[in-house]
Backbone bond lengths (Angstrom), bond angles and torsions (degrees), N, CA, C in turn:
res aa  C-N    CA-C-N  psi(-1)  N-CA   C-N-CA  omega(-1)  CA-C   N-CA-C  phi
1 M - - - 1.443 - - 1.524 111.05 -
2 T 1.341 117.63 -38.43 1.452 120.89 -179.34 1.518 111.12 -59.82
3 G 1.339 117.27 -38.75 1.461 120.29 179.08 1.513 111.94 -59.22
4 G 1.343 116.63 -37.23 1.457 120.34 178.59 1.517 112.01 -65.55
5 I 1.338 116.40 -41.66 1.462 120.62 177.91 1.519 109.97 -65.27
6 G 1.330 116.62 -44.26 1.459 120.51 178.13 1.518 111.82 -61.29
7 Q 1.320 117.19 -41.37 1.463 121.74 179.17 1.526 110.61 -66.37
8 A 1.345 117.03 -39.94 1.467 120.73 177.95 1.529 110.19 -63.22
9 H 1.349 116.73 -42.42 1.467 121.30 177.64 1.525 110.12 -60.13
10 L 1.325 116.24 -45.14 1.460 120.98 179.76 1.524 110.96 -61.37
11 S 1.323 117.66 -42.25 1.462 121.28 179.31 1.527 111.23 -63.26
12 I 1.332 116.31 -42.30 1.470 119.86 178.28 1.522 110.34 -64.92
13 M 1.337 117.06 -44.92 1.472 120.29 179.07 1.519 111.12 -59.72
14 N 1.332 117.38 -42.28 1.463 120.52 -179.77 1.524 111.60 -66.73
15 A 1.334 116.99 -31.15 1.467 119.83 177.14 1.529 110.74 -72.63
16 L 1.331 116.65 -41.22 1.463 120.59 -179.18 1.528 112.47 -76.61
17 F 1.315 116.03 -37.05 1.465 122.87 -178.00 1.526 108.07 -124.92
18 P 1.334 117.81 86.72 1.472 119.92 -172.01 1.535 115.33 -69.82
19 F 1.313 117.39 -14.84 1.467 119.98 179.82 1.524 108.09 -111.81
20 H 1.338 116.62 133.61 1.461 119.48 -179.64 1.524 110.45 -157.18
21 A 1.323 114.40 151.89 1.464 121.81 176.19 1.520 107.60 -148.24
22 T 1.336 116.59 144.23 1.459 121.61 179.40 1.522 109.89 -121.53
23 T 1.326 115.15 131.14 1.459 122.99 175.58 1.518 107.40 -134.01
24 R 1.337 117.45 123.36 1.468 122.69 175.76 1.525 112.76 47.95
25 D 1.300 117.48 52.19 1.464 123.49 176.91 1.527 114.02 69.13
26 V 1.318 118.72 10.48 1.463 122.17 175.09 1.524 107.49 -113.37
27 T 1.334 115.89 120.25 1.464 121.08 179.72 1.523 109.28 -106.60
28 V 1.329 115.05 131.60 1.460 121.94 175.34 1.522 107.46 -108.70
29 H 1.333 116.10 119.37 1.459 122.99 177.00 1.526 108.06 -105.92
30 V 1.343 116.69 143.66 1.463 120.78 179.51 1.519 110.22 -133.95
31 A 1.325 115.58 135.05 1.462 123.37 168.38 1.521 106.48 -123.92
32 V 1.313 117.05 141.24 1.463 120.79 -177.49 1.527 109.68 -129.82
33 S 1.331 115.48 144.19 1.460 121.51 179.23 1.520 109.51 -136.66
34 F 1.313 116.22 133.34 1.459 121.40 172.06 1.525 108.47 -75.25
35 L 1.321 117.22 137.15 1.466 121.68 -179.19 1.530 109.96 -113.08
36 P 1.334 117.57 91.99 1.469 119.24 -178.22 1.523 112.65 -62.41
37 E 1.347 117.51 -31.87 1.467 120.02 -178.60 1.529 112.76 -69.38
38 Q 1.330 117.36 -19.05 1.466 121.77 177.29 1.527 112.11 -99.73
39 S 1.323 116.86 -4.82 1.466 122.01 -175.08 1.526 110.91 -99.57
40 E 1.315 114.87 150.22 1.466 122.20 176.77 1.524 108.42 -135.76
41 P 1.348 117.12 77.82 1.467 119.92 -176.77 1.530 113.73 -55.82
42 D 1.340 117.14 -33.79 1.472 120.42 178.83 1.522 112.14 -64.19
43 R 1.339 116.10 -21.96 1.465 121.06 179.26 1.525 111.61 -107.46
44 G 1.353 116.40 11.08 1.463 120.53 177.90 1.511 113.28 70.37
45 R 1.342 116.89 40.92 1.466 120.46 -179.27 1.529 109.01 -135.64
46 W 1.331 114.90 123.89 1.464 122.74 176.13 1.523 107.19 -125.61
47 F 1.336 116.55 145.31 1.460 119.73 -173.76 1.527 110.85 -136.11
48 W 1.330 115.83 135.91 1.463 123.09 177.83 1.520 109.47 -124.33
49 A 1.326 115.49 149.24 1.459 121.78 168.52 1.523 106.76 -108.03
50 Y 1.322 116.14 143.33 1.461 119.61 174.90 1.518 109.03 -129.35
51 H 1.328 114.23 139.41 1.461 122.97 -179.66 1.524 106.85 -109.10
52 I 1.308 115.70 123.37 1.468 122.11 179.76 1.522 109.01 -110.52
53 R 1.320 115.93 134.37 1.465 121.58 169.73 1.519 107.42 -122.06
54 I 1.334 116.13 124.14 1.465 122.66 177.65 1.518 107.21 -107.58
55 E 1.329 116.78 118.81 1.463 122.18 -178.49 1.524 110.02 -111.12
56 N 1.320 116.04 135.07 1.463 121.85 177.03 1.529 108.34 -103.21
57 H 1.331 116.02 106.72 1.461 121.51 178.88 1.523 111.91 -96.73
58 G 1.331 116.37 6.81 1.460 120.74 -179.62 1.515 112.39 -86.94
59 D 1.332 115.67 -173.37 1.465 122.28 -178.56 1.522 113.44 -97.32
60 L 1.337 117.60 -8.03 1.460 121.99 -176.40 1.526 110.20 -129.17
61 P 1.347 117.59 153.79 1.458 120.26 177.41 1.530 111.48 -66.20
62 V 1.332 115.52 153.43 1.460 122.26 172.72 1.522 107.63 -132.17
63 Q 1.328 116.17 151.81 1.457 120.73 177.88 1.515 110.03 -122.34
64 L 1.324 115.68 134.67 1.454 121.53 175.82 1.530 107.72 -82.39
65 L 1.335 115.52 122.49 1.462 120.13 -179.19 1.524 112.56 -97.52
66 S 1.345 115.89 -45.43 1.461 119.06 -174.62 1.519 110.10 -153.34
67 R 1.346 114.59 170.53 1.453 121.19 -179.52 1.518 109.81 -129.23
68 H 1.320 115.15 151.29 1.465 122.37 174.14 1.526 106.85 -136.60
69 W 1.315 116.90 115.87 1.462 122.51 179.43 1.517 110.22 -112.47
70 I 1.318 115.59 143.82 1.464 122.47 166.94 1.523 105.66 -117.15
71 I 1.317 115.85 112.53 1.457 122.52 -179.17 1.521 107.11 -108.29
72 T 1.324 116.02 124.12 1.463 121.55 -177.16 1.521 108.36 -117.13
73 D 1.334 116.75 127.70 1.464 118.96 178.24 1.527 110.39 -86.88
74 G 1.318 116.47 178.24 1.453 122.00 -176.27 1.512 114.88 -65.58
75 R 1.317 117.58 -13.32 1.473 122.23 176.47 1.527 111.62 -94.54
76 G 1.339 116.52 -1.29 1.454 120.74 -179.37 1.516 114.20 88.31
77 V 1.333 117.52 4.50 1.460 121.20 178.86 1.529 108.72 -76.97
78 Q 1.331 115.62 128.00 1.461 120.65 -177.82 1.522 111.17 -100.70
79 H 1.308 114.10 142.18 1.460 122.22 175.06 1.516 106.55 -127.73
80 R 1.317 117.21 129.22 1.467 121.42 -179.45 1.523 109.30 -105.09
81 V 1.324 114.71 136.57 1.459 121.31 179.44 1.522 107.82 -126.09
82 D 1.324 115.63 121.68 1.457 122.16 177.75 1.513 108.23 -124.25
83 G 1.328 116.81 141.76 1.457 118.75 177.37 1.509 111.62 -172.81
84 D 1.321 114.15 167.18 1.451 120.67 177.97 1.518 109.71 -74.95
85 G 1.332 116.64 137.07 1.452 122.26 173.47 1.511 114.55 55.68
86 V 1.337 114.47 -160.36 1.462 122.75 176.66 1.526 107.46 -139.31
87 V 1.293 116.95 138.99 1.476 123.97 -178.66 1.534 111.89 40.63
88 G 1.331 115.76 44.68 1.464 121.10 176.13 1.515 115.99 77.75
89 E 1.321 117.75 9.56 1.466 120.93 -178.31 1.527 110.81 -127.48
90 Q 1.321 115.17 155.22 1.462 123.48 170.46 1.531 106.38 -122.91
91 P 1.337 115.72 76.27 1.466 119.73 -169.42 1.519 113.85 -68.94
92 V 1.334 114.82 147.21 1.464 122.60 168.92 1.524 105.78 -97.76
93 V 1.333 116.11 127.25 1.465 121.32 179.40 1.528 107.56 -108.39
94 Q 1.312 115.38 112.88 1.457 121.70 -177.98 1.530 110.42 -73.39
95 P 1.329 118.22 158.35 1.466 121.24 177.53 1.531 111.08 -55.83
96 G 1.315 116.27 134.10 1.456 121.47 179.10 1.515 114.57 76.42
97 K 1.315 117.68 3.96 1.473 122.11 -178.08 1.523 110.34 -113.54
98 S 1.331 115.41 174.15 1.460 120.68 179.46 1.524 110.24 -138.47
99 Y 1.311 114.94 164.11 1.466 123.15 176.53 1.520 107.15 -131.61
100 D 1.320 116.79 130.44 1.457 122.17 -179.67 1.518 110.67 -117.78
101 Y 1.323 116.30 145.22 1.457 121.11 169.57 1.519 109.03 -152.11
102 V 1.322 114.66 160.73 1.465 121.98 178.48 1.517 107.40 -126.42
103 S 1.325 115.93 137.58 1.451 121.60 176.44 1.525 108.13 -142.44
104 G 1.319 116.75 -174.30 1.451 119.86 -176.81 1.506 113.28 -138.98
105 C 1.340 114.66 164.43 1.459 121.10 -179.07 1.524 109.88 -143.70
106 P 1.336 117.49 117.65 1.459 120.18 172.21 1.526 110.06 -90.94
107 L 1.313 116.82 147.46 1.464 122.05 173.05 1.518 108.57 -135.35
108 N 1.331 115.42 159.43 1.462 119.90 175.18 1.530 111.50 -100.13
109 T 1.321 116.76 15.47 1.465 123.39 173.41 1.533 107.43 -135.08
110 P 1.345 118.18 155.99 1.466 120.11 -177.52 1.532 114.25 -77.52
111 T 1.313 117.29 -1.56 1.459 121.67 177.05 1.521 109.57 -138.59
112 G 1.317 114.37 160.44 1.456 120.39 177.51 1.520 108.59 174.10
113 S 1.323 115.55 -164.91 1.457 119.96 178.61 1.518 109.74 -158.25
114 M 1.328 113.93 164.22 1.459 121.18 176.43 1.522 108.92 -136.95
115 Q 1.314 115.62 150.52 1.461 123.20 172.33 1.510 107.10 -164.18
116 G 1.321 116.46 168.12 1.453 117.69 179.28 1.508 112.30 169.08
117 N 1.353 115.02 -151.85 1.454 120.17 178.08 1.517 110.09 -157.60
118 Y 1.324 113.57 159.55 1.457 122.13 172.78 1.511 108.20 -108.68
119 Q 1.313 116.67 140.77 1.463 122.05 170.96 1.522 105.99 -91.10
120 M 1.327 116.40 121.70 1.461 122.49 -177.58 1.528 109.22 -116.97
121 I 1.321 115.56 161.16 1.463 121.01 174.28 1.527 108.11 -131.39
122 G 1.328 114.70 137.68 1.457 120.63 177.84 1.514 111.18 -93.10
123 V 1.316 116.07 176.87 1.463 122.75 -178.06 1.531 111.52 -58.34
124 G 1.333 116.82 -37.65 1.467 120.67 -178.26 1.518 114.02 -78.56
125 G 1.332 117.52 0.20 1.461 121.04 179.12 1.516 114.24 92.76
126 E 1.346 117.33 -1.39 1.463 118.75 179.26 1.528 109.61 -77.49
127 T 1.325 115.70 136.55 1.464 120.58 177.15 1.522 109.19 -100.18
128 F 1.322 115.12 150.80 1.462 120.75 178.77 1.519 109.07 -155.80
129 E 1.332 115.12 157.02 1.462 121.05 178.97 1.520 110.06 -94.95
130 V 1.328 115.28 140.39 1.458 122.76 174.86 1.524 107.00 -117.69
131 A 1.324 116.55 126.75 1.462 121.37 -176.47 1.522 111.89 -70.69
132 I 1.331 115.10 138.09 1.458 122.84 167.16 1.520 105.19 -100.21
133 P 1.331 119.26 122.30 1.465 119.88 -174.29 1.528 112.52 -64.69
134 H 1.315 114.90 151.58 1.466 122.00 174.12 1.527 108.27 -66.58
135 F 1.324 116.72 133.56 1.463 119.62 175.11 1.518 109.83 -142.67
136 A 1.326 114.45 147.40 1.463 121.68 -175.94 1.522 110.76 -86.47
137 L 1.326 114.73 146.65 1.454 123.57 171.02 1.525 106.05 -113.90
138 I 1.325 116.45 110.01 1.467 120.30 -174.91 1.521 108.75 -133.22
139 A 1.329 116.16 119.14 1.464 120.45 175.96 1.527 108.53 -80.39
140 P 1.321 117.29 139.01 1.466 118.89 176.73 1.517 111.09 -65.84
141 A 1.335 116.36 151.36 1.468 120.72 177.34 1.518 109.01 -66.37
142 V 1.306 115.81 141.63 1.457 120.87 179.70 1.522 108.27 -110.22
143 A 1.327 116.18 120.47 1.465 120.32 178.35 1.513 109.36 -78.62
144 E 1.297 115.70 135.33 1.477 120.89 178.77 1.490 110.52 -85.54
């Protein structure tokens, strides 16, 4: 019976967060939404919000130290973003727990993509990278 509940949870997570990647018992889920109210296509500006959930399926806590993003616009131009933590935090994710945050991405094209990794540290002080899955940024077509 537990397998059925676990499978149902997985199906719901995949529906809510269609992009996911797992590295060393840490799963990163991503959901993305185009924000028309923040976008100005006439001025060459499109904006998306993305919701990240980081789940720790391991037996020990992990801490997110930094992030590395590769953001590619619709012309193939890449922009790299590196920084400490996420949204001003360096969260510790306990075993069996998750951490969620929402952020945004502006582009000067109506399409693009994002991918990257988080630098994490384990209890023993070892650092490792956790993959952030590739996900598309696509503005819906606007009928005139």
